[in-house]
N, C-alpha and C positions, 0 to 999 in steps of 0.2 A: 504493501498497499503506499502509496505514498501523495502528495499535499502540490497544491501550485502552488508561488509565494511571490508575494509582491510587498514591496515595503515604500513607507513615504514618512514624511514625519507631522506630528503637531506642530504650528508655531503660531503664535499670535501677530507677530512683528506681518503675515500675510497675508492678513488680514486688508492690508495697506495698498495694495498689489492688485489692481484691475486685470492684470494676465493672470490672477492665480480663480480668480470669480467661477464660482458654478451657476449649477439652474439653480441653485437659493441666491447668489449672493452669491458676497465677499467670505472665500474658506480659509477657514488655519491650516486645511492638509492640502501638502502639496501635491499637486496638480492631480487631485485622484482620481476626476472623471479617466484621466489616463491609463492610473494603476488600473481601474472597473472597465476600461477597454481592453486595459493587455491581459484581467482575468479574465474576461469574458474568450477575444481568440482563442487563449491558451485549451479554454475548456472545449472548445471547437472545436482545436485542432485534436484535442485528447479522444474526440468522440462521447463529452462525459454532458451528456445531453440532459440529465435531473442537476447537475448544477448550473448548467444556461439558464436552463429553464428558472431556476428557487435563487438564481441572483441577481439583484436589482441596486441601482446605484441608489436610492434609499436607502435601503438596509446594508448594503456597506457600508456606506456614514453611516449611518447610525448606529451600528455597532462600533465603529473607532471613535465616534463619539462618545460614547457608556464607557471605553472602556479607559478613555482620558478621564472622563468624567470618574471615574472610578477611582482611580489613580490621588485624581484631589490636587495634583500638585500645580497646574495651570502654568509648567514651565515646559518648554518645548522636550519632546519625544518623538524617537523612531518608531514610528509604529509598524508592527510587522505583519503582514495580514495575510493569512493560509487557506486557503477552497482544498475542499475533499469532492471527489467522486458523487456523495450523495447532493454535495448543497451546500454542506457547513463552514460557515467563517469562522476563524480565531484570528481574535486579537491580541499581540502582546506590545508592551511598549515600555521603554528604555529610555534612561536620558540623554540627551543630548545637550550642546551646548547654544545658543538660540542665534538665529544666524543678525550677523553686525550689519550687512550691507541687503538689497536688491539680490538674491541668489544669480538672479538670471541677467542683472549686466554684463557680466560677462557674453550674452548672447550680441552684443553689437560692442562689443574689442573690437577693435583691429590694430593687429598688433606692429604695422608697417606704419599710421594715421595718430593711433592714441597713447599718451603718459602720466600714465598713471606712477603715484608714489611706491618705489620700491618694499615700505612699509607698509602697508594695505595688506591685510588680511586675505583678503579672495582675489589678487590679483597677481600675491608674490610668485605663485606656483607659475600660471602662466606669461610674466614677466622673465624666466627662469626657461621657459619654454622661446619666447620668442627670444632671446638673445641668445642661446646653443642652436634652436631649431633641431630637428630628430635628429639629434646624437645617439649613439650605442648605452652612454652613462642612463646611470636610469636617474630619476629623478631628485634621491636623497645626495648623490654626487653633484650633481646639479645647485642645489637647494644649499648644499656644506661649504660649496665655494662663493656662494651671494655673501 
């Protein structure tokens, strides 16, 4: 027996970003509609008709919200979602640091034109790749030279 897995996160800072809205409006769950689509597609690929039939976005979001509220911290958490062949959804959460900036800001980053401070926690690794390109060295070696 195996389960389908998807991981997202809950972070109240996501409520201010319109790109993260879902059918209910602002959402504290990072791109949850895409995780729902991914689970639906995987259930289809595996021939899990019962799971596909029982899975709904409202049910998924409700399970995620209930687990976050059950933990009661109100802090940012990683949300681990599993879906069984029978359509049962299990959610677990674990603490993670909150986002310090818009997590999608790098989508619009152009390394040949944009300049960001090297101490920005969101773009430091991107700057390392911009400087060294696609080298065979691992990112930790590049970061160590910074």
